[in-house]
VMD Tcl script that draws the C-alpha trace (Angstrom):
set ca {
  {-0.04 -0.01 -0.14}
  {0.92 4.04 -0.80}
  {-0.55 5.43 2.35}
  {0.71 8.89 0.91}
  {-1.02 8.89 -2.15}
  {-4.03 11.26 -1.69}
  {-6.32 9.20 -3.46}
  {-9.66 11.06 -3.49}
  {-10.96 11.72 -6.80}
  {-13.49 14.43 -5.39}
  {-11.13 17.36 -4.45}
  {-11.15 20.29 -6.28}
  {-7.39 19.59 -7.66}
  {-8.93 15.72 -8.97}
  {-11.99 17.40 -10.20}
  {-10.04 19.66 -12.48}
  {-7.23 17.31 -13.65}
  {-7.89 13.67 -12.61}
  {-4.99 12.41 -14.71}
  {-2.35 13.62 -12.68}
  {-3.61 11.78 -9.89}
  {-4.22 8.59 -12.21}
  {-0.70 9.00 -13.18}
  {0.58 9.04 -9.55}
  {-1.72 6.20 -8.84}
  {-0.61 4.20 -12.06}
  {3.06 4.02 -11.43}
  {2.98 3.59 -7.32}
  {-0.12 1.71 -6.66}
  {-2.14 0.28 -9.47}
  {-4.23 -1.58 -7.66}
  {-5.06 0.54 -4.49}
  {-7.12 0.69 -1.75}
  {-8.89 4.07 -1.07}
  {-10.61 3.96 2.30}
  {-11.80 7.33 1.15}
  {-13.77 5.64 -1.49}
  {-14.01 2.46 0.34}
  {-13.07 0.50 -2.69}
  {-10.30 -1.03 -5.06}
  {-8.74 1.72 -7.64}
  {-7.59 0.13 -10.64}
  {-5.78 2.54 -13.18}
  {-3.77 0.19 -15.42}
  {-5.32 -0.39 -18.62}
  {-4.47 -4.45 -18.87}
  {-5.98 -4.55 -15.13}
  {-9.25 -2.53 -16.42}
  {-9.72 -4.49 -19.46}
  {-9.36 -7.80 -17.57}
  {-11.60 -6.68 -14.93}
  {-14.58 -6.28 -17.27}
  {-14.27 -10.25 -18.03}
  {-14.06 -11.15 -14.52}
  {-16.74 -13.27 -13.13}
  {-15.61 -12.48 -9.58}
  {-16.59 -8.69 -10.29}
  {-20.49 -8.43 -10.62}
  {-22.21 -6.03 -12.16}
  {-24.95 -6.47 -10.16}
  {-23.98 -3.83 -7.59}
  {-27.33 -2.16 -6.63}
  {-28.73 -4.69 -4.49}
  {-25.28 -4.86 -1.98}
  {-25.74 -1.58 -1.79}
  {-29.69 -2.08 -0.57}
  {-29.14 -4.99 1.37}
  {-26.35 -3.52 3.21}
  {-28.36 -0.07 3.91}
  {-31.13 -2.74 5.33}
  {-28.69 -4.02 7.30}
  {-28.06 -1.10 8.80}
  {-31.42 -0.18 9.36}
  {-31.77 2.29 6.48}
  {-33.70 0.34 4.25}
  {-36.69 2.58 4.17}
  {-37.29 6.40 2.63}
  {-36.22 7.92 -1.36}
  {-32.64 6.39 -1.22}
  {-33.88 3.24 -1.02}
  {-36.89 3.17 -3.40}
  {-34.30 5.07 -5.76}
  {-32.38 2.17 -5.72}
  {-34.74 -0.22 -5.89}
  {-35.74 1.55 -9.32}
  {-32.38 1.32 -10.63}
  {-31.61 -1.95 -9.83}
  {-34.12 -3.00 -12.62}
  {-31.94 -1.61 -15.15}
  {-29.78 -3.94 -17.58}
  {-26.61 -2.06 -17.00}
  {-26.53 -3.23 -13.18}
  {-27.64 -6.82 -13.86}
  {-25.37 -9.71 -14.63}
  {-26.12 -12.88 -16.63}
  {-28.63 -14.49 -17.76}
  {-31.06 -11.95 -16.67}
  {-28.46 -9.32 -18.28}
  {-28.58 -11.36 -21.21}
  {-31.95 -11.54 -21.80}
  {-32.39 -7.72 -21.28}
  {-29.58 -7.13 -23.70}
  {-30.89 -9.67 -26.39}
  {-34.58 -8.09 -26.35}
  {-33.10 -4.43 -26.44}
  {-30.75 -5.19 -29.40}
  {-32.97 -4.90 -32.18}
  {-33.45 -1.28 -31.12}
  {-30.20 -0.95 -31.42}
  {-29.56 -2.73 -35.33}
  {-27.09 -1.00 -37.16}
  {-29.09 0.08 -40.32}
  {-31.93 1.65 -37.36}
  {-29.06 3.77 -35.85}
  {-27.27 4.78 -39.74}
  {-30.98 5.80 -40.93}
  {-30.52 8.49 -38.21}
  {-27.66 10.62 -39.67}
  {-29.63 12.96 -41.61}
  {-32.07 13.80 -39.30}
  {-29.41 14.49 -36.33}
  {-27.65 16.32 -39.09}
  {-30.49 18.62 -39.18}
  {-30.94 19.04 -35.93}
  {-27.38 19.62 -34.93}
  {-27.36 22.35 -37.48}
  {-30.84 23.68 -36.20}
  {-29.42 23.98 -32.64}
  {-26.33 25.82 -34.31}
  {-28.18 28.33 -36.43}
  {-29.93 29.46 -33.11}
  {-26.25 29.76 -31.14}
  {-24.38 33.19 -31.47}
  {-22.12 32.32 -28.83}
  {-21.80 31.64 -24.80}
  {-22.71 28.11 -23.08}
  {-21.88 25.68 -25.61}
  {-23.52 22.65 -23.55}
  {-27.01 24.38 -23.20}
  {-27.06 25.29 -26.71}
  {-25.98 22.18 -28.35}
  {-24.24 18.98 -26.09}
  {-27.12 19.19 -24.08}
  {-30.57 19.15 -26.06}
  {-29.46 16.98 -28.79}
  {-29.16 13.88 -27.44}
  {-32.66 14.44 -25.58}
  {-34.00 15.46 -28.63}
  {-32.68 12.17 -30.24}
  {-33.39 9.77 -28.03}
  {-36.86 11.13 -27.64}
  {-37.31 10.55 -31.10}
  {-36.09 7.02 -31.03}
  {-38.67 6.25 -28.16}
  {-41.36 7.76 -30.38}
  {-42.06 10.79 -27.89}
  {-43.14 14.09 -28.94}
  {-40.54 16.64 -29.54}
  {-42.15 19.47 -27.00}
  {-41.38 16.79 -24.29}
  {-37.82 17.21 -24.56}
  {-37.36 19.99 -21.41}
  {-38.65 17.00 -19.47}
  {-36.37 14.66 -20.34}
  {-33.31 16.63 -19.40}
  {-34.87 17.72 -15.90}
  {-35.21 13.75 -14.99}
  {-31.65 13.05 -16.12}
  {-30.57 15.67 -14.17}
  {-32.26 14.78 -10.96}
  {-30.76 11.26 -11.76}
  {-27.15 12.21 -12.35}
  {-27.28 13.89 -8.88}
  {-27.33 10.51 -7.10}
  {-26.38 8.04 -10.07}
  {-22.69 9.56 -10.76}
  {-21.61 9.99 -7.12}
  {-21.97 13.97 -7.00}
  {-20.14 15.33 -4.03}
  {-21.51 18.03 -1.52}
  {-23.64 16.86 1.56}
  {-27.36 17.15 0.54}
  {-27.38 13.46 0.10}
  {-31.35 13.50 1.31}
  {-32.66 16.31 -0.50}
  {-30.63 14.48 -4.19}
  {-32.38 11.70 -3.18}
  {-35.93 12.96 -2.86}
  {-35.55 14.58 -6.28}
  {-34.19 11.99 -7.94}
  {-37.04 9.83 -6.64}
  {-39.69 12.31 -7.89}
  {-37.98 12.50 -11.11}
  {-38.25 8.70 -11.67}
  {-41.76 8.39 -10.35}
  {-42.56 10.97 -13.12}
  {-40.44 9.26 -15.75}
  {-42.07 5.95 -15.14}
  {-45.48 7.40 -15.31}
  {-44.65 8.94 -18.50}
  {-43.08 6.15 -20.34}
  {-46.24 3.82 -19.12}
  {-48.56 5.96 -20.95}
  {-46.09 6.09 -23.80}
  {-45.88 2.02 -23.47}
  {-49.53 1.48 -23.82}
  {-49.98 4.36 -26.57}
  {-47.52 1.93 -28.74}
  {-49.23 -1.59 -27.63}
  {-52.14 -0.16 -29.89}
  {-50.70 2.26 -32.32}
  {-46.61 0.68 -32.95}
  {-44.56 2.74 -34.93}
  {-41.08 2.95 -36.09}
  {-39.75 4.00 -33.36}
  {-37.48 2.40 -30.48}
  {-39.92 1.43 -28.15}
  {-42.20 -0.44 -30.90}
  {-38.85 -2.21 -31.63}
  {-38.07 -3.25 -28.25}
  {-42.06 -4.72 -27.87}
  {-41.17 -7.39 -30.29}
  {-39.40 -10.35 -30.47}
  {-38.54 -13.63 -32.86}
  {-38.19 -15.75 -30.19}
  {-41.40 -15.22 -28.14}
  {-40.27 -13.77 -25.57}
  {-41.21 -10.12 -24.53}
  {-40.39 -7.27 -22.25}
  {-42.82 -6.80 -19.32}
  {-44.06 -3.20 -19.22}
  {-41.92 -2.98 -16.09}
  {-38.86 -4.05 -18.41}
  {-39.81 -1.64 -21.10}
  {-40.62 1.35 -18.46}
  {-36.87 0.31 -16.93}
  {-35.40 0.48 -20.23}
  {-36.84 3.62 -21.39}
  {-35.71 5.64 -18.43}
  {-32.14 3.65 -18.92}
  {-31.81 5.11 -22.10}
  {-32.73 8.48 -21.97}
  {-30.61 8.87 -18.76}
  {-27.19 7.32 -20.13}
  {-28.00 7.83 -23.69}
  {-28.23 12.12 -22.44}
  {-25.36 12.31 -20.03}
  {-22.61 9.93 -21.58}
  {-23.27 12.09 -24.90}
  {-23.67 15.31 -23.74}
  {-20.23 14.89 -21.70}
  {-18.45 13.20 -24.89}
  {-19.43 16.46 -27.51}
  {-18.60 19.06 -24.78}
  {-14.91 17.18 -23.43}
  {-14.18 16.86 -27.30}
  {-14.67 20.06 -27.80}
  {-12.62 21.24 -25.29}
  {-10.00 18.93 -26.01}
  {-9.54 20.60 -29.60}
  {-9.71 23.89 -28.26}
  {-7.14 22.79 -25.94}
  {-5.03 21.55 -28.86}
  {-5.23 24.31 -31.53}
  {-2.92 22.53 -33.42}
  {-4.77 19.43 -33.67}
  {-8.38 21.69 -34.20}
  {-6.53 23.13 -37.17}
  {-5.37 19.93 -38.53}
  {-9.06 18.41 -38.59}
  {-10.32 21.69 -40.18}
  {-7.67 20.70 -43.28}
  {-8.29 17.09 -42.95}
  {-12.26 16.57 -42.31}
  {-11.64 12.55 -43.49}
  {-10.35 12.84 -39.97}
  {-13.16 12.93 -38.25}
  {-13.98 9.59 -37.44}
  {-10.74 8.49 -35.89}
  {-10.71 11.92 -34.20}
  {-13.92 10.95 -32.05}
  {-12.38 7.84 -31.12}
  {-8.96 10.01 -30.07}
  {-11.30 12.48 -28.32}
  {-13.14 9.64 -26.26}
  {-9.83 8.26 -25.00}
  {-8.19 11.35 -24.17}
  {-11.15 12.96 -21.97}
  {-14.15 10.26 -22.20}
  {-17.91 10.71 -20.66}
  {-17.07 8.37 -17.87}
  {-14.37 8.22 -15.58}
  {-15.20 5.32 -13.05}
  {-17.29 2.26 -13.40}
  {-18.07 -0.09 -10.06}
  {-18.08 -3.34 -9.64}
  {-18.86 -5.65 -6.21}
  {-17.01 -8.60 -5.55}
  {-18.71 -11.53 -5.42}
  {-15.64 -14.35 -5.03}
  {-12.15 -14.08 -3.86}
  {-9.72 -13.13 -7.15}
  {-6.42 -11.59 -7.64}
  {-5.66 -8.44 -9.34}
  {-1.97 -7.39 -9.80}
  {-0.85 -9.48 -6.99}
  {-3.32 -7.68 -4.65}
  {-6.06 -10.58 -3.18}
  {-9.68 -9.27 -3.91}
  {-12.00 -10.43 -1.07}
  {-16.05 -10.69 -1.68}
  {-18.17 -8.06 -0.50}
  {-15.53 -5.46 -1.39}
  {-15.72 -2.62 -4.17}
  {-13.76 -2.20 -7.31}
  {-13.51 0.96 -9.36}
  {-12.69 0.34 -12.29}
  {-10.93 3.84 -13.60}
  {-11.60 4.14 -17.47}
  {-10.16 7.81 -17.47}
  {-6.90 6.28 -16.22}
  {-6.81 3.08 -18.34}
  {-6.97 5.19 -21.46}
  {-4.19 7.24 -20.26}
  {-1.84 4.10 -19.69}
  {1.76 4.42 -21.21}
  {2.13 1.12 -21.46}
  {-0.59 0.86 -23.68}
  {-0.70 4.04 -25.51}
  {2.15 6.26 -26.95}
  {2.56 9.86 -25.32}
  {-1.00 9.27 -23.97}
  {-1.45 12.70 -22.54}
  {-1.12 14.17 -26.21}
  {-4.44 14.44 -28.80}
  {-3.43 12.42 -31.76}
  {-6.28 12.50 -34.06}
  {-4.97 9.71 -36.61}
  {-3.95 7.67 -33.54}
  {-3.74 3.92 -34.65}
  {-4.88 1.76 -33.20}
  {-6.73 2.96 -31.00}
  {-8.32 0.26 -27.96}
  {-9.88 2.69 -25.46}
  {-12.36 1.65 -22.95}
  {-14.59 4.98 -23.12}
  {-17.77 2.69 -23.51}
  {-16.55 -0.04 -21.66}
  {-15.88 -3.76 -23.17}
  {-17.53 -7.06 -23.44}
  {-20.92 -7.86 -22.55}
  {-21.67 -4.93 -20.86}
  {-20.05 -2.76 -23.51}
  {-22.45 -0.02 -23.84}
  {-24.99 -0.75 -26.22}
  {-25.91 2.45 -27.27}
  {-22.16 3.68 -28.26}
  {-22.83 3.54 -32.25}
  {-25.17 6.15 -31.44}
  {-23.16 7.92 -29.06}
  {-20.30 7.68 -31.66}
  {-22.71 9.51 -34.44}
  {-24.08 12.01 -32.49}
  {-20.56 12.95 -31.39}
  {-18.98 12.91 -35.12}
  {-21.58 14.80 -36.44}
  {-21.79 17.72 -33.43}
  {-18.01 17.92 -33.47}
  {-17.66 17.84 -37.17}
  {-20.71 21.17 -37.96}
  {-19.03 23.09 -34.82}
  {-15.37 22.54 -36.33}
  {-16.87 23.47 -39.66}
  {-19.45 26.42 -38.73}
  {-17.47 27.83 -36.05}
  {-14.30 29.25 -37.76}
  {-13.86 31.66 -34.78}
  {-14.49 29.04 -32.08}
  {-12.39 29.84 -29.04}
  {-12.76 29.88 -24.93}
  {-14.57 32.39 -23.79}
  {-14.28 31.31 -20.03}
  {-12.36 29.39 -18.49}
  {-14.32 25.65 -17.83}
  {-15.35 24.12 -14.33}
  {-15.82 20.95 -14.05}
  {-18.71 18.91 -11.73}
  {-17.33 17.13 -8.84}
  {-18.53 13.99 -9.53}
  {-16.83 10.66 -9.06}
  {-18.22 8.30 -12.19}
  {-18.83 11.22 -14.84}
  {-16.52 13.80 -16.44}
  {-18.60 16.59 -16.97}
  {-18.18 20.29 -17.28}
  {-20.67 22.71 -15.56}
  {-20.41 24.80 -18.87}
  {-18.44 24.97 -21.52}
  {-18.32 29.08 -22.71}
  {-17.29 29.88 -26.15}
  {-17.12 32.59 -28.72}
  {-17.86 31.20 -32.63}
}
mol new
graphics top color blue
foreach p $ca { graphics top sphere $p radius 0.5 }
foreach p [lrange $ca 0 end-1] q [lrange $ca 1 end] { graphics top cylinder $p $q radius 0.2 }
display resetview
């Protein structure tokens, strides 16, 4: 162990730039027990990559938290109800439940369905940029775009976009480990949002049962196998897709634009070589992706990097650290838009890789490409501030001039 290391990922220093801390951990104690976070922190690429396939590390990580809370007499109230609802989500389940849910949801994410969204997303990005004269690019583009896209794919009316954004924001206060002390208030707000979202999606589900369409929700209702998602499962899946698809894509777009602004030579390179856009998105996801940490629950004794990991402990897979590992990526703290190969883990790996990664990549590619093309005077107008959250890498705002 290396007790001298400051392993608090929520300090102002680590919030502004976690990569210096990750480099220290990776160099001196890459499988590090953090008393601050009550979890093991994995910061090497090989360890994080292997952990995705380690059956001793469970993705069913909400139920143990609820069980521990109930054992301490904390099993009632808003916090427990929020955990109960989130615990039904596909992303916090293991096989065989995860296998079934992912298989039934996969039809909604077929390549052809996502590819068909290209022109629609481009038109939406252009519409948003038409009204953007400068200011916060997150509020003007990165925030409304994914909410509108996922709403359209679920068959929801465009005017409900602001409701989607509100629900996603309330849930993010809990799901991403926001710093601060008002935990009870955050859970109450998240629970209210989850209840409103559930009622909304159940009404939408009932409508689609009677009048199916070409949308993603209708696609998830059908199955060639004869198995079907229940209304409870459909509502949970819609909530997951809305939240995960909104938050991560907002971060991906904003972080990518900021990285280009911080590396003007690469921004100029992309303007000169627009064919670099697809590999550029992969490099920007690697360099400063939307998610810093994903959590796993230890269900069987295992060994990682010479450390014995015990059942009942937690393991944080630090994706952001893995993506800057010099043993895997040459000059990892440098942006190289033509980097190849680029096997980053910004969207996870294996059976739990993000099911919406293709859509997130498309939205990021189109948004970044149109910003670069349409905003020749793009520059920072103010120093950006990062949100003090454990799991995600998210900006409060991105003030720019165009």
